[in-house]
Steps between C-alpha positions, in 0.01 A plus 500: 500500500876508559710502179729198463818710514391655832384162636848356439662794681256476791574129536863588576426796726569500870314755710695640792321682781729741683404492870570865579230765487552758225371850437455702184598863554452821304753772581453852369745563214619816677662260750689305232843607625412388853361172360815431297703538821275308740403213267848395394542209742164322468508122532398280208210483402435869454412713202539872447359687202568867436266687266435872455182452707614279785746279673333160532652244735427139591682394815469303820262658746761494779755683282245768415409541869864589568524779242151633431531780758781645285244587229251785514264393224414136432212253466529133588297186450532160656564255639562298188658163431747460217463203267777421253458290188826307505549451128706703259271621225611603155409865455300412188248283692151639463223435751671341801398774743162534330422139597626558855301820555186349345486203738563729796244756383244220468559437874475870589874536571657831399864493392785748467746383235875541519702365211876473485719387215504136611182448700151625569365573845165603640391653825166398644334624814623291794145392577463371139832314492360155600235503228747641243748222575230234484371625164847542349621160617187342351568682173861371493392152600226485234749617235745227602238225466322600178 
């Protein structure tokens, strides 16, 4: 059951599918300096996270293809499709992504979450994108008419 507060938010949500193929990349943290140099001009949407254990990057597959040979140690996964929830959420909202991930999990769709200050995004395997969109649009539609 979807809580009323989340249902109201879902009813106003627009789901945007980005048509490019994306990859999720792990770069060895010993190559952080190289990553900070080579990843400075990525096109939106991209996401870079530096931790003591890794450099984690989400970027367009074609951009990665042009620079991956500059790295000695990396792992990559993809292709993925990026879906954006086009609604600005208050940071105190509880359960929005829980509802999203639950309906997708029920359909066997794995997700990789990327949250920014204003919006939430998910990556789904390219092969799963049609079912993910169908399920999410049905969720939004049901919320709008209940």
